[in-house]
N, C-alpha and C positions, 0 to 999 in steps of 0.2 A: 113256741117261742119265737122273738122277732131275732129276722136279720140284717144285722149291720154290714152294707157295702162299703167299702172303704176304698176309693180307689187314689193315688197320688198322682200329682205331675208324674209325665215320666214315667208311670211305675217305679219311680223312687222306694228302693228302701228305707225302713225307718230305724235309723243304727246309733239314734242320737237322743239325748238328753235336753240337750240344751238347742239343738234347729230344728225349727215348725218346718214341715214340709205339707205345703197348699197341697187341696186335694177335692175332692168332691163323697158329699155321703147319702145315699140310700137307705133308707128301713124298708125292707119287704114289704108289701100289706097294708102301707100308708102311703100317700100323697107326699112324701118330705123329702124333697132332692137338695141338698144347699151347699154350697160351698162349706170346706171347714181346715185346718190346718191339724196340723198329729207329729207328738211327738213323743220319745221313751218316756218310760218314771219309774219311780221306785229304785229300792237299794240291791235288796238279796236277790229277789225274782228279776231284774234286771241282770245282774251277772252270770247268774245260776242258772236259768233255764233258756229253752227255746222260745217258747210260749212264754213271748213279753208282755210287760204291762205298758199302758198307752196313755196322754193324756190326746184330750180334742178337745179344740177352740173352735167353737162354731162364727159362720161370718155373721146370725143373726142371733138374739137371745129367743130361743127356741124351750119351751117344755115338753122335754123328752119323758111320755108318758107318766107317772106321779110327782115328777119334781117341779121345782117351782123355774120358772122364766128365766133363763142363765145362754149365755154361749162356752160355759164353762165344764166339762164333763172329765169325770176317767173310767179307764175300761182295766177292770180287774182280772188277772190273767186266775190266779188264785191256782197257782204252780208249783210251788217249791215243801209248801208242809202237807203233812196230811191233814185231815179235815176241817181247813182251813177254809173251805168257801160255806158247807154249811154251821162253822164258827163265827163266820160274818155274818151273817143272813140273821143268825139266835141275837148275836151281841146288839146288832141295829135292833133287831123288833123291841129286846129288854131295855135300851135304851128310850123306846118311844113309852115303852110301858112305866118304865120310870117315871116318866112328865121332863127328862131335862129340854134344856132350852132350845136345844135344835138336832137332828137326827139325820144324817142325808140318806136322800131317797136311793133304792138300789135295787137294780131289774136283770133275773138273767137275761142275757141274748146272747145269740151266735155272731159269729166276727168272719167275715169274708175280707182280707185285706191283700189286693189288689192282686183277684181272683183263684188267690191260695186259703183254701179253709181252714182258719187258725183255731176253731172251739171255742168252746163255752167260757164266758166273760158273763161277769157284772160290771153292770154299767150304773155308775154314783156319780153324785155331786163332788167336784171337784173343790174341798173345803178351803174356805177364803171368804175374805168382810164383800159383800152384797147385801141388799136386803131380798128375805128370806132364808137367808144360810146364817153364819157369823154376824152380828147386827151391832157393830161396834159406830162410834160416831167420825166419822170423817177426817183427818187431818187438810187443814188448809193448803194451798198449792204453794204458798209462800211459808220459807218456812218461819214460827213466831214461838217465843216462849210462853206466851200468856195463852195464844187461841191454839190447846191441845185437843189429837181426834186419840183415839183407842188404838190400841194393840192385840195382834195375833200369833204367837208364842208356841214352838213343840219344842218339849224337852227331846233330845234325842242327840244320838253318840256318833253321826256320821258328820265328817267334815264336810265344811262350807263356808264361805265365804261372809253369809250372812248369819254369824256366829254371834254368839252373847255367853259369857264364863261364872259361872258363882262360884267365888272360893268359899262351899260350906263346911259352918262349922260344924258337922260332921264329919270333916275331915275328909273330905272328896271334891271333886271338883262335877258341878251340874253342867250341864252344855245345852243352850239353846237353841232354835234358828229363830229369824225374825221371819216372819210371814206378809204382816204388816206391821207399820210400813215398810215398806220392801226395799227402803235406804232411809240408814239413818244421818243425820248430822250428828255431832261431834256431842251438842247440848243432848238429843236423843238420845246416842246413846248412856251419858253420864245417868242422864235421867231414868231412864228403863231398869239401867243396873243397878242404882239405890232403892229403887222400888224393888227391885226381887230381893236385895240384900237384907232388905226391913222384913220379908216373907220370912228367909231364911233365918234370923234371928229373933221374930217370934216362936218360929214354928221350933226351933232347936233350944228352947229355954227349957231348964231343968224343971223347973214349976208347971206342971204342966196340967193345972188348976186354973192357969193364966189365960183371958180370956183374949187379949192382944190380937194373936194369929186371926180372931176371926174379923176383925175390923177388916183384917187385908188379903180376905179372903171368903170368897164365898160357901159357907160350910155346907148347906142343902145342895149346893149343885156339886161341890167334893162328894158328900158323902154316897149320892146317887150314883157317879163317874164310877167311884169305887166298889160300889154294891155289882153293878155292871160288868166290871173287869175279875171279882171275887166269885161272882157266879160261873162264867167265862173260863174261870181258872188262868187268868190271863198273867204274866207272873212279870210277864215283859213293860205292862201299864205304865206305870211311874218313870219310868228311863228309858224308854223308846217309844215315838209316837202317841207320846203324852201333849195332845194339845187344850192351853187353854188360853184367854182372851180379858180384857180388863178395857170397860168404857172408859170414858174423858171422864176429868172431874177426880178432885181430891178426895173425895170419900167412895168413889167408886174400887171394888173389888175385886180378882181375879176368880173369874168360874173357868174350873176343869172343865175339859169338854171342847168341842162333842168329843165322842168314841172316835175309833178309826179303825186301829190297824190291830186282826185277831188273826197275827201270824202264829204266836205262842199261843193259843189258845189250851187249852187242855193241857197245862203246862206240865202237871206233874203223870203223866199219864206211863212217862217212861220208870218210873219206880209205881206204877197203877198205886195212887194215891188222892184221889180228889179229895178226903176225908184230913184236908190240912187247912191254913191261908195261905193265899198267893205271897206272902212273904217271909213264910218258912220254907226247910230246904229249895231253896231257890235256884233253878239252875246255873250255870256258871256264868253264861253273857247274861242276866238277868243283874238287877240291882232294885234295892226297894227307895232307896233316895228317900226322898223327902217322908214316902209312908213310913220310913221307919220311926219317925218322930210322933206322926197324926195319929198311930193305932194308940198310943199312949198317953191319951190326951182324953179324958171320961165324958165329954160334951160331945166328940167327936163321935165317938161308940155309942153315945146315946143316939146322933141323928142317925147313925147307920139301922139301928135297931129300929127307929119309927118309920124310915121310909121301907125300911123290909118287910115289917109288920104290914103297911098301908099296901104293898103289893102283892105279898099271901094273901089282903082281907081281900082282894081282885079277882083274884087265880091267877095273878099277872104272871108267877113263875111256873105255868105251866105251859109247855112250849110243845105238846105232843103235836095237837093239830096243824098249828102252823108249822112245822118241821114237814108233816106227813103232806101239806099241800103242797111247800117247795118243792119239794121233792119230787111228788107227780106232775109238778107242769115243768121242770129239768129232766124228767127221763130219760122223755124222748130224743133227745139230744147226747145222750151219752153214748150212746152206742159210736155214735160219731167222732166222737173227743177221743175216744177210746180207739179207733182207727187212725186216726191222726196223732193224736203221741196215749201210744201205749202204756204208758207208765205216768201218764198222770191221776194225779189225785181224787178229780171228777169225774174219772171213768166211773167211779167204783161207790155213785154216791149216796146210791139206799142204802148198802152193809154201814158206809161210815155214817150217815145220818143214823141208825138203829145203834151203834155204838156209841155215836152223840147222847143218844139219850139215855143212854145207861148211864153213862159216865157222869151227865149233868144232873140226874135224877139221887145216885149217891154225893155229888158236891150239896146239894139242896138241903137232904139230908141232916147232911154235918153240920151247914149252916142250921138249920133250924134247931139244931139242938146248942147251937152258940148265941143266938140274937130271936129266939121266941120266948 
């Protein structure tokens, strides 16, 4: 497995999510040596875990392993939630098999930071607007009402300055972070709020035979996004780290995705009940938000069944071989992880993978009974 060696300037420790620190990246068994910048990232993991996640920005755009050429990558520590590493790779693989527009590439690596072995991480692509990742029309450099670009948003409850709030007709506030563009003029803020309010109005309509919402939201992208998170029993999928984009143009639609955070996967494990939908018996920290209304549209349910049946027809839901191959790849490093972080979920990856496979199969059996 690749070993990433990052040495910061003057061996400065990475203690901030806002301040970039310069340094050097060396990848063992390759010729790559490159200047980079590193800072912290994440919310729960950053606050609660000593094994912290990071963002890195390379000095030159580079393709790391199978990722598209870019300067921007993420190192996920997968340290706080049980089963989160295996859930992340499972969720990303299902996204690829369902044919979502973009799925971040992910590769396990070992990280050494300033000579300190930090353990097993997942190297993945930073979600951002650029070729090969989320592709929408760029905004012009000058502020223009007539020449508009696309959007990359995230439904999430964490406080941030880059924040939009929709007073939903469901009686709750929906909070979104705008990632692109990263700075909004007053008219841009008004424009995107109007678009999102139209979506909320169309989704919350009493007549669920209405197709108005389908003029605003890509129903196929939404169905695939939902299936991934239903299969992974991810109850937080529509209220936290829920990404969506919209290209420029009056006829453009909001697209749910890419999939991202699987820290809440296998949500019903606490009651040992994968045999239910993600919007049922939800943990207290989760909310279905728009999903609560979307599942009541017969055409959405029909689309979900169509995409699920296509996945089943290709045996795309069978992840046994994929999981076994991933575990075999990472297993040699698990003993090192256990030595550095005795309480780390990754230290028991083999046992977690076997448990995840059985839980996942129970979930599939339940969905088969409902969607086939």
